[in-house]
C-alpha positions in Angstrom: -75.8 50.8 281.9 -74.8 53.4 284.5 -78.3 55.0 284.4 -80.0 51.6 284.8 -77.7 50.8 287.7 -78.6 54.0 289.4 -82.2 53.5 288.8 -82.1 50.1 290.4 -80.3 51.5 293.5 -82.6 54.4 293.9 -85.6 52.1 293.6 -84.4 50.5 296.8 -84.2 53.8 298.7 -86.0 53.2 302.1 -87.5 56.6 302.4 -86.5 59.6 304.5 -87.8 58.4 307.9 -86.2 54.9 307.8 -83.0 56.4 306.5 -82.9 58.9 309.4 -83.6 56.0 311.9 -80.8 53.9 310.4 -78.3 56.8 310.4 -79.3 57.8 314.0 -79.0 54.2 315.2 -75.4 54.1 313.8 -74.6 57.4 315.3 -75.8 56.4 318.8 -73.8 53.2 318.5 -70.7 55.3 318.0 -71.1 56.8 321.5 -69.7 53.6 323.1 -66.2 54.8 322.2 -64.1 57.4 323.9 -64.8 59.9 325.3 -68.3 58.8 326.5 -67.9 55.0 326.7 -71.7 54.4 326.6 -71.3 50.8 325.6 -74.9 49.7 326.6 -76.1 52.4 324.1 -73.9 50.8 321.4 -75.5 47.4 322.1 -79.1 48.7 322.0 -78.5 50.9 319.0 -76.9 48.0 317.0 -79.8 45.8 318.0 -82.2 48.5 316.5 -80.2 48.7 313.3 -80.0 44.9 312.9 -83.8 44.7 313.5 -84.4 47.4 310.9 -82.1 45.7 308.3 -83.6 42.2 308.9 -87.1 43.6 308.6 -86.5 45.3 305.3 -84.3 42.9 303.2 -85.2 44.7 300.0 -83.7 47.9 301.5 -80.9 46.3 303.5 -78.0 47.8 301.5 -79.2 51.4 302.0 -80.0 50.9 305.7 -76.7 49.3 306.4 -74.8 52.0 304.5 -76.7 54.7 306.4 -76.1 53.0 309.8 -72.4 52.7 309.0 -72.2 56.3 307.9 -73.8 57.5 311.2 -71.4 55.3 313.2 -68.5 56.7 311.2 -69.6 60.3 311.5 -69.4 59.9 315.3 -66.4 57.6 315.8 -64.3 59.3 313.1 -65.3 62.9 313.8 -61.7 63.6 314.9 -60.7 63.4 311.2 -61.5 67.1 310.8 -58.9 68.1 313.3 -55.8 67.9 311.1 -57.4 70.2 308.6 -57.9 72.8 311.2 -54.2 73.1 312.1 -53.9 75.5 309.2 -57.5 76.4 308.6 -56.8 79.1 306.1 -55.2 76.5 303.8 -56.9 73.2 304.6 -60.0 74.1 306.5 -62.3 73.8 303.5 -61.3 70.1 303.2 -62.5 69.2 306.7 -66.2 68.4 306.0 -65.3 66.5 302.9 -62.8 64.4 304.8 -65.5 63.4 307.4 -68.0 62.8 304.7 -65.6 60.6 302.8 -64.6 58.6 305.8 -68.2 58.1 307.1 -69.4 57.0 303.7 -66.4 54.8 303.2 -67.2 53.0 306.5 -70.8 52.9 305.6 -70.0 51.1 302.3 -68.6 48.2 304.3 -71.7 48.1 306.5 -74.0 48.4 303.5 -72.2 45.5 301.8 -72.6 43.4 305.0 -76.3 44.1 305.2 -76.9 43.4 301.6 -75.0 40.1 301.7 -76.8 39.0 304.9 -80.2 39.5 303.2 -79.1 38.0 299.9 -77.7 34.7 301.3 -80.1 31.8 302.1 -79.8 32.2 305.8 -82.2 31.1 308.5 -81.9 34.4 310.3 -81.0 37.7 308.5 -80.4 39.3 311.9 -77.7 36.8 312.9 -76.5 36.8 309.4 -76.0 40.6 309.5 -74.1 40.1 312.8 -71.7 37.7 311.1 -71.3 39.6 307.8 -70.7 42.9 309.7 -68.0 41.2 311.9 -66.4 39.8 308.8 -66.4 43.1 306.8 -65.0 44.9 309.9 -62.1 42.4 309.8 -61.6 43.2 306.1 -61.7 46.9 306.8 -58.6 46.4 308.9 -56.7 44.8 306.0 -57.9 46.1 302.6 -55.7 48.8 301.0 -53.3 48.7 303.9 -56.2 48.6 306.4 -58.0 51.0 308.6 -59.3 49.1 311.7 -59.9 52.3 313.8 -63.0 52.2 315.9 -64.1 48.7 315.3 -67.4 48.0 317.2 -65.6 45.6 319.5 -63.4 48.3 320.8 -66.3 49.6 323.0 -65.4 46.8 325.4 -62.1 48.5 326.3 -63.9 50.4 329.1 -65.2 47.1 330.6 -63.6 43.9 332.0 -64.8 42.1 328.9 -61.8 43.6 327.0 -59.7 40.9 328.7 -61.2 38.4 326.2 -59.1 40.2 323.6 -56.2 38.1 324.8 -58.1 35.1 323.2 -60.1 36.5 320.3 -58.7 40.0 319.4 -60.8 42.9 318.2 -62.6 40.8 315.5 -63.8 38.3 318.2 -64.9 41.1 320.5 -66.8 42.6 317.6 -68.4 39.2 316.8 -69.5 38.8 320.4 -71.0 42.3 320.5 -72.9 41.8 317.2 -74.3 38.4 318.2 -75.6 39.8 321.5 -77.1 42.7 319.6 -78.8 40.3 317.1 -80.2 38.3 320.0 -81.7 41.5 321.5 -83.0 42.6 318.1 -85.4 39.6 318.0 -87.4 41.1 320.9 -87.9 37.6 322.3 -87.1 36.7 325.9 -85.2 33.5 325.3 -82.5 34.8 323.0 -82.3 38.0 325.0 -81.8 36.0 328.2 -79.1 33.9 326.6 -77.3 37.1 325.4 -77.5 38.7 328.9 -76.2 35.5 330.6 -73.4 35.2 328.0 -72.3 38.8 328.7 -72.6 38.2 332.5 -70.4 35.1 332.2 -67.8 37.0 330.0 -67.8 39.8 332.6 -67.3 37.4 335.5 -64.6 35.5 333.8 -62.8 38.7 332.9 -63.1 40.0 336.5 -61.5 36.8 337.7 -58.7 37.3 335.1 -58.1 40.9 336.4 -57.9 39.6 340.0 -55.0 37.4 339.3 -51.5 38.8 340.1 -49.1 39.9 337.4 -45.4 38.8 337.3 -43.0 41.3 338.8 -41.3 43.7 336.4 -37.6 43.9 335.7 -37.0 46.7 338.2 -36.2 49.2 335.5 -37.4 52.8 335.5 -38.6 54.6 332.4 -39.1 58.4 332.1 -41.9 59.5 329.8 -41.5 63.1 328.5 -44.6 65.0 327.3 -43.5 68.4 325.7 -47.0 69.5 324.8 -45.9 71.3 321.6 -48.9 72.8 320.0 -49.2 71.3 316.5 -49.8 74.7 314.8 -46.4 75.9 316.2 -44.5 72.6 316.4 -42.5 73.2 313.2 -42.1 77.0 313.5 -38.3 77.4 313.2 -38.3 80.4 315.6 -39.8 78.1 318.3 -37.7 75.0 317.7 -35.2 75.8 320.4 -38.0 76.4 322.9 -39.5 73.0 322.3 -36.0 71.3 322.4 -35.4 73.0 325.7 -38.6 71.6 327.2 -37.4 68.1 326.3 -33.9 68.7 327.6 -35.1 70.1 330.9 -37.4 67.2 331.5 -34.7 64.7 330.5 -32.2 66.3 333.0 -34.7 66.5 335.9 -33.7 64.6 339.1 -35.1 61.1 339.6 -38.0 60.3 341.8 -38.4 57.7 344.5 -37.4 54.9 342.1 -34.1 56.6 341.4 -32.7 57.9 338.2 -34.3 56.6 335.0 -32.8 53.8 333.0 -34.5 55.0 329.8 -35.9 58.4 328.8 -38.5 58.4 326.1 -39.6 61.3 323.9 -42.6 61.2 321.6 -42.9 60.9 317.9 -41.0 63.5 315.8 -40.1 65.2 319.1 -36.8 66.5 317.8 -37.5 69.7 315.9 -34.4 69.3 313.7 -33.3 66.7 311.1 -30.9 64.6 313.2 -28.7 63.8 310.2 -27.8 67.5 309.8 -27.1 68.1 313.5 -24.4 65.7 314.8 -24.0 67.8 317.9 -27.5 66.9 319.2 -27.0 63.2 320.2 -24.1 64.1 322.6 -26.1 67.0 324.0 -29.1 64.7 324.6 -26.9 62.1 326.2 -25.4 64.7 328.5 -28.9 65.8 329.7 -29.9 62.2 330.3 -26.9 61.7 332.7 -26.2 58.1 331.9 -29.6 57.0 330.8 -30.4 55.7 327.4 -32.8 58.0 325.4 -35.4 56.8 322.8 -36.8 59.6 320.8 -38.9 60.3 317.7 -36.9 61.8 314.9 -37.1 62.5 311.2 -34.1 61.3 309.3 -33.1 61.6 305.7 -30.7 59.9 303.2 -30.3 60.2 299.5 -33.5 62.3 299.1 -35.6 59.8 301.1 -37.1 60.7 304.5 -38.2 58.5 307.4 -40.4 58.9 310.5 -38.1 57.1 312.9 -37.3 56.2 316.5 -33.6 56.6 317.4 -31.8 55.2 320.5 -29.0 57.3 321.9 -26.7 55.7 324.4 -25.0 57.2 327.4 -21.9 58.1 325.3 -23.9 60.1 322.8 -24.1 57.6 319.9 -27.1 56.5 318.0 -27.0 52.8 318.5 -30.3 51.7 316.9 -33.0 53.2 314.7 -36.5 52.0 313.7 -38.3 53.4 310.7 -42.1 53.5 310.7 -43.3 50.9 308.2 -47.1 51.3 308.3 -47.6 54.8 307.0 -50.8 56.8 306.9 -52.1 57.1 303.4 -52.3 60.8 302.3 -51.0 61.8 305.8 -47.5 60.3 305.5 -47.3 59.2 301.9 -49.1 59.7 298.7 -50.4 56.6 296.9 -48.9 57.8 293.6 -45.6 58.5 295.4 -43.1 60.7 293.6 -45.3 61.1 290.5 -48.0 62.9 292.6 -45.4 65.3 293.8 -43.6 65.9 290.5 -46.7 66.2 288.4 -49.2 67.8 290.7 -47.2 69.2 293.6 -49.1 67.0 296.0 -47.2 66.0 299.2 -48.2 64.0 302.2 -50.2 66.0 304.8 -47.9 65.3 307.9 -44.5 65.0 306.2 -42.2 68.0 306.8 -39.7 67.1 304.1 -40.1 66.1 300.5 -43.2 64.5 299.1 -43.7 62.1 302.0 -42.1 59.5 304.2 -40.5 56.3 303.0 -41.8 53.1 304.6 -39.4 51.2 306.8 -38.5 47.5 306.3 -41.1 46.2 308.8 -41.5 45.3 312.5 -38.2 44.9 314.5 -37.2 44.8 318.1 -35.0 47.3 319.9 -32.6 45.9 322.5 -32.3 48.1 325.6 -30.0 45.8 327.5 -30.3 43.0 330.1 -32.5 44.9 332.5 -35.0 46.7 330.2 -35.0 43.9 327.7 -36.3 44.2 324.2 -39.2 46.3 323.1 -41.4 46.4 320.0 -41.5 50.0 318.8 -44.8 51.3 317.4 -44.9 54.8 315.9 -48.4 56.4 316.2 -50.8 54.8 313.7 -49.0 51.4 313.9 -50.6 50.7 317.3 -54.0 50.2 315.8 -53.0 47.1 313.7 -53.1 43.9 315.7 -51.6 42.0 312.8 -48.5 44.3 312.7 -47.8 43.6 316.4 -48.3 39.9 315.8 -45.8 40.1 312.9 -42.9 40.9 315.2 -39.9 38.7 314.4 -39.8 37.5 318.1 -41.8 38.1 321.2 -40.7 41.3 322.9 -40.6 42.0 326.6 -42.8 45.1 326.3 -44.4 47.4 323.8 -43.3 51.0 323.2 -45.5 53.5 321.4 -44.4 57.0 320.6 -47.0 59.3 319.0 -48.0 62.8 318.2 -51.7 62.9 318.8 -51.9 66.7 318.7 -53.1 66.1 315.1 -56.3 64.5 316.5 -57.6 67.3 318.7 -58.7 67.1 322.3 -62.1 65.5 322.3 -62.1 61.9 321.0 -59.1 61.1 318.7 -56.3 60.9 321.2 -58.4 58.8 323.6 -59.6 56.4 321.0 -56.0 56.0 319.8 -54.8 55.2 323.4 -57.7 52.7 323.8 -56.6 50.8 320.7 -53.0 50.8 321.9 -54.2 49.4 325.3 -56.0 46.6 323.3 -52.6 45.6 321.9 -51.3 45.2 325.4 -54.2 42.9 326.3 -53.9 40.9 323.1 -50.2 40.3 323.7 -50.1 40.0 327.5 -47.3 42.7 327.5 -46.9 46.0 329.3 -47.2 49.1 327.1 -45.3 52.4 327.5 -47.0 55.2 325.6 -45.4 58.6 325.1 -47.4 61.3 323.3 -46.6 64.9 322.5 -49.8 66.3 324.1 -51.2 63.0 325.6 -52.3 60.4 326.3 -49.0 59.6 327.9 -49.2 56.6 330.2 -47.9 53.2 331.3 -50.2 50.2 331.0 -49.7 46.8 332.5 -50.0 43.5 330.6 -53.8 43.5 331.1 -54.2 47.0 329.6 -54.8 48.7 332.9 -53.4 52.2 333.4 -50.6 52.2 336.0 -49.7 55.9 335.8 -50.3 58.7 333.4 -49.6 62.4 332.8 -52.5 64.9 332.7 -53.6 65.4 329.1 -52.6 68.6 327.4 -49.9 69.6 329.9 -46.1 69.8 329.7 -44.3 67.4 332.1 -42.6 64.1 332.7 -43.1 61.1 334.9 -40.9 58.2 336.1 -42.4 54.7 336.3 -41.3 51.2 336.9 -41.7 48.9 333.9 -44.5 46.3 334.7 -44.0 42.6 334.2 -45.1 40.5 331.2 -47.5 37.6 331.0 -46.9 34.3 329.2 -47.8 34.4 325.4 -51.5 34.7 324.9 -53.8 32.7 322.7 -54.1 35.7 320.3 -50.4 36.3 320.2 -49.9 32.7 319.1 -52.7 32.3 316.6 -54.0 35.7 315.7 -57.5 36.1 314.2 -57.5 32.7 312.4 -59.5 30.8 315.1 -62.2 33.6 315.0 -62.4 33.4 311.2 -62.9 29.6 311.4 -65.6 30.2 314.0 -67.3 32.7 311.7 -67.2 30.2 308.8 -68.8 27.6 311.1 -71.5 29.9 312.2 -72.2 30.9 308.6 -72.5 27.2 307.7 -74.9 26.6 310.6 -77.1 29.4 309.5 -77.4 28.3 305.9 -80.7 26.8 304.9 -80.6 23.3 303.6 -81.9 22.7 300.1 -85.1 20.7 299.8 -84.5 17.1 298.7 
């Protein structure tokens, strides 16, 4: 049976040249993301891939898979960086990690292409646009989800990103794919409609960006970027040096806006287990000189370990904690949990203690008082999941992301991560404060625009006024459900009617 299955699959192989064209089209489409932001190239390259798939329905599965693999090879190229932190131990895994991730993404695209050409649709090109949008939505949910680098994220560098407040990343992906499908037909009427639709979206978004934002609460936040090199971050001989960087920045005099109301350190900033060092919270509070401090810590209890955010008050007491609940598979936990550690000695890649981190209870708000209000904390990877932000128990006043993007290198990963966090601000109509170990450290307003930032890869701090929040957006109220209904309606419209 296996041999027959492989024979059937190989019989549909498109040949070397079409395979290279499909892979290249996908790779060029990936250049619309950070750091290049060549979104017109994404649009044109997707149109080329759609035309190729629609023109060879018998080879659609392979062509879609290869296009998706090319796209993944570019967008997810940062995945090799964590393995190069300790190259003598993990470096050999780097090419396999990229291959696995690229082919994994390609499998989704291949399934979308095969389905579009197998269904009785009037137009395989538009059908592929719809099926790819749907499988990209599924990619963000299946097996805890991995929505990193959805095609719709290329709009973040353009005003069209403002439509994310209505349709979220799935809707932005759908719009991109439909425009690409129209261009793929090489006919002037659908191409003109696509261009006019993009122009209208652009104009509407520019109008949105021109509207004033509500005033902020008048609170000052201090963002601290220690720039601890990942390869040295957990060296016990350097722990005090990195702590001193954080303490000096925390104790620095205030700027024009006065002393900060809240000081924020990045993810896992504290190089010691906070449970074993009760002297640290009072020391940190003393350095903060009356300000509250929110910092990334690792905490432990009864053999379990958490990647957490702790809030230290002016009197040196930990008043609140939040435990990261959406963990990175293999990076922060092993799918087989304790068995993988006990039987095979396998531990999560980023965890510094035990076999891995324990997942927290879920989204929760942190109350910073009447001026700062309540924030929804997001630790690193959690900011790429729109459904997690929508799952907050109540609407926050602002979003707070702490992260350590030193794992992701300096070329694309940190900047793609920041872009996806910005998308959460647009979707929710809420300001975002983002504090990273090496960058991107910045404050964004409720429309995802950068207000102020620190230079990437430098040690420093900045003080900024917290921007104001908008009214709840359409997406924050209804999520992706309306877009899925629209997808279903478009599928129905494309279906051929049976002969009477």
